[in-house]
N, C-alpha and C positions, 0 to 999 in steps of 0.2 A: 524244567522246574524240579524234576526228580533229582538232578545233580545237586541243586541247592539244598534239598532235604537231607542229603547225605551228611551235611555238616552239622546237623542238629544233635543236641545232646539228648539221647534216648531217655534219660531220667526225667526229662521235662515233658509236660503234656504236648501232644501234637497240635491241639487246638491253638495253643500259644504260638507254635511254629507257623501255622497257617495264617494266623492273624498278622504276624510280623511280615511274612512273605508277601501277603496281599498289599502291605504298605509300599513295597518296592515296585509295584506295578502301576496300573492306572495310566493317566495322561502325562505323567512327568517324563521329561526327556533325559535328564541326567539322574545318576544314582539309581539305576535300575538293577535287575537281578544279576546281570553280568558283572557289574561293578562290585556288588556284594559278594559274589562268588570269588572274585580276585582277592578281596580283603580276607575272607575266611580261609582261602588257600594259603595265603601268606601267614595267617595266624597259626595254622597247623604246623608250619615249619618252625615257628618261634615259641610254641606253646610251653615247651619245657623250661623257658626262662622266667615265667611268671609264678607268683605264689598262689593265685586263685584262678586257675584256668577256666572254671565254670563262669565266674563273674566276668572275666575278660572276654570269653566267647559270647556271652549274652550282650555285653556292651558293644561288641563288633556287630552283632545282629541289629541292635537298636540304633546305632550311631547316626544313621540317616533315614530312620523309619518315618520321620516327619520331614517333609521338604516342601517348601512353598516357593513358587517362582518369584524371584526378586529378593529373597531373603539372603542375608549374609551367612557364612558358615556358623558363626556364633548363634544366630537366631535359630537355624536348623538344629544345632546340637542341643540348645536349651529346650526346644519343643520336643525333641526326641527323648531327652532325659525325663521330662515331665510325663511323656507317654509311658516310659518304663516304670516310673513311680506309680502310675495309675493301674497298669495291667499286671505287673508281676505279683503284687500281693493277692490278686484274685486267683493266681495259680500256685498259691502256697509257697512262694519264694519268701525267705525270711526278710525281715526289715533291714537287718544289717547288710545282707547281700544286695538287697534292692538299693540301699543308699550307696554302696560301693559301685554298683552298675551305673547309677545315675551320675555319680562323680566322674567315672571314666568317660561316659558319653559326652559330658560337658567339656572334657579336656580336648576333644576333637574339634571344638569350635575355637578355643583359645589355648593352644598347646603350651602350657607352662608346667613342665614336669621337673621335679627335683631329682637329684641323683639317687635317692632312696625310694623310688617308686617304680619297682620293676613291672607292676601291672600296667601302669600308665605308659611306660616306655615300650612295652610289647604291643599294646593296642595302637599307639601312634605309629610305630614302625610298620604294623600290618596295614593301617589305613594309608600311609604314605607309600606303600609298595606300588600303588597305582602309577606313581611317577616313573617307575622302572618298567612298566608294562609296555610291550611293543605296540599295543593299541592305545597308548596314552594320548596321542594327538586327537584320536576320535573322542576320547573322554573329555579332553580339554575343550574341544569344539562344542560338545553337548552341554558342558557347564556354562560356557559363554552364551549359548542360545537360551538356556533355561533360566539363567539368572540375570539376563540383560547386561552382560559384562561389558564394561567400558575398556576397550583395548589400550587406552592410554594408561590405565592403572596396572602397571607392571611390577608393583612393589613385591607381591608375593613371590613370583619367580626370581626376581632379583635378590630378595632376602635369602631365599633358600640357596641360591648359587653362591652368595657371599659368605654363608656360614662355613665353619670349618668342616662340618659333616652334617648331612641331612638326617641320617639314621642314628639312633641313640645306642642300640645294642650292636655289639661287634658282629654277631651273626648276620643281622640285616645289613649292616654296613658292607660286609664282604660280598653279600649276594646282590645288593641293589644299587649301591652308591654310584658306580660308574655309569650304568644305564640311565639312572635317574638324572644325573647331571647332563648327559647327552640329550635326553628328551626335553629337559627344561631349557637348555640353550637353544634348541630348535624352536621351542615355544616363543622365546624372546624374539627370535628372528621373525616368526609369524606375526607377533604383536606389532613389531616395528613396521611391517608391511601393511598392517591394518590401521596405521595412524590416520586420523581424519584428513581428508584431501586438502582442506584450507591451510594446513601447516606443513605438508610434506615438502622436504627439501630446504627448509629455512636455514639449517646450519650451512649447507653448501652455498646458498645465496649470500648469507652474511659474510662468510669467509672470502668468497670471490670478490665482493664489493670492497672489502677491506684490502685485499691484495692489490686491486687496480688503483684504489685511492692512495694507498701507501706509495706505490710506484709513481703516481702522478705528483704527489707532494714532494717526493724525492727529486723529481725533475724540476719543480719550482725552486727547491732549495739549491739545485745545481745552477739554475739561471742566476739566482742571487749570488751564489759563490763566485761565478765567473766575473761579476762586476765588483765584488768586494776585495779588499786588500788581503794578502797573505800575512803581512805583518804591519804593525804601526810603529812609527810613521811608514807610509807606503814606500816601497822600494821598487823602482822601475825594472830592476833586474830579475824580479821574481817571475817565474814562468807561470802562465795561466793554462797551459795545455793539459795538465793533470786534471784541473777542474772541468775543462771542456770534455775530456774523455768520460769522466764520471757522469756529467750531465747527459751526454748522449747515451750512455749505458742506462741511465734512469729512464730516458725517453723510450728506448727499446724495451725496457722491462715492462712498460705499460702494455705493449702489444704481446709480449711473451707470456705474462701471467694470465692475460685474458684468453689467449689461444690455448695455453696449457690446461686451464680449468675446463674449457669446452671439450678438449680432446682427452681429458683424463691422463695427461702426460706428466707423470710425477717428476721424471728426470728433468724435463724441460722447465717445470715449475720451480725446481730448486736452483736453476742457473742464476737468477737475480740474487739469491741469498749468497751464493758463492762469490759473486762479484762484490757484494756488500762487505763480506768478511775481508776480502783482499783490500778493498778500498779503505776500510777502517784501520787495518794494520798499517798501510802505507801512510795515512794521515797521521796516525799516532807516532810513527817512527820519525817523521819529517817535521813535526810541529816545531816552530822556532822557539828559542829560549827567550825568557824575559830578563833583561839586565838593567833596567832603569832607562837606558837610552832607546830601546825598542822593545816591542811586545808582540802579542798574538793578534792578528787581524781577524775580521769576522769570517773570512773564507774558511778558516780552520774548523770552527764548530759547524758551519753550514755543510761542509763536506762530510764531517762525521755524522751529522744528522742524515744526510743523503745515504750514506753507507748503511746506517742502522735501519732506515726505512726500506732499503732494498732487501735486507735480511728479513724484516717483517713481511714484506710483500711476498718473498719466496716461501716463507714458512706458512703464511696464510693460504697461498695457492696450493701447496702440497697438502695441507690439512683439508682443503676443499675437495680435493680429488678422492679422499677416503670416504666421502659420503655419496650415496647413490644419487644419480641424476633424476630429476622430475621432468616428465614430458611437457608439463604445462605450468605456467606461472600461477601463483595463488597468493592469498593474503599474507600467509606466513613469510613467503619469500620477499614480498614487498616491504613488510615490516622489518624483517631482518636486514634488508638492504638499506632502508632508511635509518635503522639503528646504527649500522656500520658507519654511515656518513656522519651521523652525530658524534659517534665515538671518536672517529678520526679527527674531526674538526675540534672537538674539545681537547683531545690529546695534543694537537698542535698549539692551541691557545693557552692551555693550562699546564702543560707539562714540557713540551719541546721548547717553546719560545722562552719560558722562564729559565729552563735549564741552560740554554745557550747563553742567555744574558748573564746568569750567575757564573758560568764558566769564564766568559770574557772578563767579567769584573775581577774574578780571582786570579786569572792568568796574567793580567796586566798590572799587577802591583808588585813592587820590589822593595824589600826592606833590608837594610844593612846597618851596622853600627856596633859599638863596643858595649853599650848598655851599662856603662860604669855609673855608680851612684853619683847624683849631682850634689854640688855644694850650694845650698840655697841661702846661705848667709851673706852673699855678696850684696854690697850696697855702694852707692856713689857718695863719697865724702867730699867731692869737689876739691880734690887735692891737686888737680892739674894733670892734663894728658890723658891718653886712653888707657883703660884697663885691659882691653883686648879688642881685636878687630876680626870680624867674621867676613871673609871675602865673598863677593857676589851681591847681586841685587836682592833686597828683601822687600816683598810687597806689603806684608803686614805681620804682626806678631801678637802673641798673647802669653801672659804669665800663667804657669800651671804649677801643680804641686811637685813636679819633677823637672823643672827647668823652664826655659823660654822656647816656646814653639814659634817657629818662623815659617812663612810661606815664601818659597822661591818660585821662579818661573817654571813652566812645563810640569805642573802637577806635583811639585815636590814640597813636602812638609818635613822640617828638620827640628830636632830638639837639641838646644844648646845648654851647656853647663853655665849657669850665671856667673860663676867665679872665673872661668877660664875661656869661655867662648868655644870650647871644644864640642864637637858634634857627638851626642850620645847615640842618636839613631837618625836615619834618614828614610822616609817613606816616599816612594816615587810611583806615580801612575804613568804608564807608557801610552795610555789611550786618551790623553787630553793635553792641550797646550795651555790650559787655563792656570792661572795662579789661584790657589785656594783662599777662601775667606775663613779665618779661624775663630773659634769660640771655645772657651773653657767650660767643661761640663763637670757635674758631680764633684764640686769642690776642687776643681783642677786636676782630678784623677784621670779625666779623659779629655781629648781634644776633638772637636767637631770641625771637619774640613768640608767646606761647601764649594763644589765645582759647578760652574754654570751649565756645562754640558753633561755632567754625570749625576749631579745631586749631592747628597750628604753622605760622608763616611766618618764613623766614630773610631778613634784610635786610642789605645791605651797610652797614657802620657808617660809611663815608665818604660815601656818596651817598644812602643810604636806599632804593635800588632793591631790589626783591624779587629774591633770588637763588634761592629755592626755596619752593614750597608743599608741605608734607609731605602724603603720601597720607592720605585720610580714615581709613584703618585705624589711624593713629597718634594719633587724637584723644584716646584714653584713656591715652596713655603718660604716665609720670611721669619727670621729669628726676632721675636719681640722681647724675649728675655732668655738668657742662656743658662742662668743658674738661680732659681729653678727654671726648667726649660718650658717655655711657652712659645708656640709658633702661630703664624697667621698666614692666610692666603687671600689675596685680592683677586676678584673676578670682575669681568666686564659686564656680565649680566647676573642678576640674582643677588645673593647676599654674600658679603665678605665673611670669612670664617676665622675663628680663633680655636686653637687646639691645645689641650693639655697633652704634651708629647713626652713619651719615655725616651731614654737615651738610645734605644734600638730603633727609633723612628715610628713605633706604633703609637696610636692615640688613645688616651684614656677617655677623653670626652671631646665634644665639638660644641662650640657656641656660635649661633647664627643670629645676629641682631635684627636682620631684615635688610631689604634692598636699599640702595642709595645711602649706605652707612659705612664710613671709614672707621677703621679700628686701630687703636694703639694700646699697648698694655705693658705693665711691669708686674713682677711677682715678688711676694715676700715668702717666708717659710711655709705659710699655709693659705695665703690669699692671692688672688689675681685682681688687680685694679685695672679696669678697662675704660678707655675714653671712646665715646661714640660720637662721631661727627656726621650729622644728617645733612645730605646735600640736596635733598628734594623733599617736598611736602612741608608740613607745618610743625613737625616734631622738633622739640628742642634738643640740643646736644646734652649728653648725659655722661655721668661717671657711674660705673656699675662694678659691684664687688662679687667675685665668684669664688667658690671653694676650689682650691688648687687640686684637691684629690679627685673630685667628681664633676667639677664644672657647674655645680648648682648655683643659681643666682641667689645671692644673699641680701643685697641691697641695691638701690639705684637712687641717684640724686641728679637734679638738673644742673647743667653747667659742664664745662670740660676744662681739662688742663693739658698743656703741651709739654713735651720733654719729660715725661714721667720718670722719676728716680726713686729708688728705695734707700732710705737712710734713717738711722736712729729709730727704727721700728715704725716709721711713718712712710707715706708716699708723698713726695713733693713734686710740684710742677708749676708751670707758668700759665696764668689765665690768657696771656697774649705774649707777643714777642718782646714786649717791654714791661711785663709784670702785671699784677704783683705775683710774688712767689707764695704758694699756698701749701700747707701741710695737712694731709688728710689721714685719718685713722683707717687703715685697710679693713678692719673688722666691722666698722659701722658706717663708714663714709662720712662721718662727722668731720668738719673743718676744725683743726686744733689750733692753727695760727695762720696769720697772713702777714707777709712782709712786703712793703712797697719797694719798688725799684727806684733809685734816685732819678729824678726827672731829667737831669742833664746827661744821663746815659743814653746816647742816641743810637748806638749800634744794637742790633738784635742780641739779646742776652743768651749766652751759652751756659748750660747747666750740666754739672756732673756730681754724682754722689761720691763721698769719701768717708766711709765709716759712719760716724754720728754727725757728719757735717755735709753741707751742700756747698759746692764751689760755683760761684757765678763769675763769668768773665764777659766784659763788654769794653766800650771805649768811653772816656770821660766826656767827649763832645764830638760832634760831627767833623770839626776841623782838625781834630787830633787823631783820627782813626788810623792814619798811616804811620804815626810815630809813637802813639801811646795806647795803653790798655789799662783797665782797672780790674782788680781781683778782689772779690768779697767772699769771706767765709761766713756761712750762716749755720748756727746750731740747729740741727734738724729736729731736735726734741722740743725746742721752745720757739724757734723762728727768729731769735735774736741774732743780729749781725755781730760776729766775733771780731772781725777786722775788715777794713777796707784799705787796699793798698794800690796806689798808682804804680804802673810799671812802664818803663820807657822802651816798650816793644810794640810794634805796630799790631793793631787788632786784625784778626783773621788767620794768623799763623796757627798751625796745629800746636796744642799744648798738652801737657800730661800731668797727672796727679799721682804721687807716690803713695805707697801703703801708709806712710806716716802722715799723709795729708799735705805734703809740700807741693806747691804748684810750680811747674817748670815751663818756661817759655823760651823761645829762641827768636832772634831777629837781628838784622844788620844795624850797625852804628858806625859813625865816623867814615862815611864814604863806602860802606859795603862790608866791613869786617863783621863777622858773625860773633854774637855773644849769647851767653846763657843767662836767663834771669830766674832766680830762685825766690819764691815767696814763701816764707815760713814765719809763723808767729807774728804776722802783721808787718814784717819787715821784708825788704827785697835786697838781694845781693846779686852782683853781676860778675860773670866769669867769661873771659875771652875764649873763643874756640879756635882750633887750628884752621888754617886756610883750606884744608882738604874737606872740611865739613860742608855739606850741602845745606845751607841755612834755610832755603826755601821749602824744604821738606818737613820742617818742624822737628818736634822732639817726641820721644816715646818713653814710657816707663814700664818696667816689669818688676813689680814689687817695689823695692827701694833703689833699684838700679836704673839709672837714666841712660838712654841710648839715643844716638843720632845717626843719620845717614852720612856717609862720607864717600869720597870718590872711589875708594877701594872696597867699600862694603859697609856693614853695620858696625858701629863703634860704640862700645860700652865705656862710659866715662869713669875715671878713677875716683 
């Protein structure tokens, strides 16, 4: 105790000294006389750096004069400052100095010191000198016992070590910085060892499980890769041995990473990662090219996934060996292991599988062409002979804003110049043998290609570049209307669904009318008119109006219409196969007109919209259906028949309607010779066709250009 008195300022009363010294005794474990001696000794070395040595010295004496078990440093500092404010005036210390001493004491609880506070900097450096004391581990242990310290709360030591410097004054920095950092680093190690038992070793357990699972999933990918083709279409000459070697390496990696983590063998743990790097490099260098005739098989992404997973397994195993082993299992390890399983499973389902699907989709498309601007003014004037012929079989076609899109066999979509038949671009998928079903989107600026085994692909009509690949969940969608785009899905159980679909395949809204309900729909610029046909229960069939933007139900009326068409600002449809034809306002559902179908029309009526008109095609009587048809043009705005024209072409042949509203039919005459029938302005004209035309396939129209199928390909008529 005599040594502590040597630090007292002789100008101050000894009674005050004894009162303060008494505060550092008693039953407290931490912050006793030895601690205060160390702080005052350090202050003596830094005293010349402060502007009020007396105030700083007294603040050092008082800074832990009050200490209660369980208090935070800020609580102790505040209580000690209040003690100084109470005692010092009794011993004739001036109010100004008392206030400065209290301020400095409070700094030791929440050390926020500006660069212009030399007194505060000196006091804090003196207080923090304890970190550099060789006996600091003992002091830290006393503080933990006396304050019920939670060893998981390591923020203080971590924050000090993370700072650029612990000590503010250069003199203290030179004397104490190195030793203080060494002591604090040792304290962190001690605190790590004191981590509560239920959580010890969780990092090692989580990484170990991740390593083993990654290697196991890599083996499963290898098994699948051995069975998958290297390229499409599959080529029997492609060797499978590379896939077999990587599969066996993945199987061995399961045992290797497990053993390496148990033995803490880092070099052994890294071996699967090295194999994975080599495997990924080999797969990347030998990946087959896509050229339209062949593409990349599923074995390629599967082997790449296998290789990447081996790298992950090796890296996780190496990381696991950097953590200390726990002699017993605990809750933390079990939770970490379970979390690792969940993470790996989710990574496979939500990351790995979608990535490999996206890669295959992108790798197996091939686009070529000149992309020359199209001449869209081409039209058939029926001047005789072909305008051009495009060789090859054409499954279906659609007119766009940049030419005629045609679907050929084996996944090919081609854009033709309407004036010349020249190919502007050709988009080919190597991973399907299907011919695409084509639809024009967005005013003909995009082409939607539907493949039965792949789903929907949206292409730019001008360049042929893919603008979107619809999600796999849309593969079973039906196109109810292509422009605006409305899709539907029929299900065996539950309710059929109708979707407001964007051109990228995402849905703005979903409409579900209920179970046992068939759906048909057509769309105007802002409305969707839906026919609901109930197949069970007592509910009557309905027509329903929806908002195209958000799918909100706007109106509903009893009754239904078939073959819904949009024309003249209304929606028209047949009440039955033989009429009548009804025009409905899509905004209110009100019936605007109703037109009866002639009773002698015995064939089912075919309906097609054409601008402000509706085209009806049937046969004049049951006995004439093989030789004659009848075409009626109805004004969609009023429901009045504009013209009714008998045509000497058998009913049932495919017909087409040009942009100008001309109806074109084909059929044999005079023993089988094919001819073309043109219905325009209520009159019909016939034109013989070349013997090479395949009359049974009917006729098509792209704008005002009429096309037929010939033995040598698609023929545009002059």
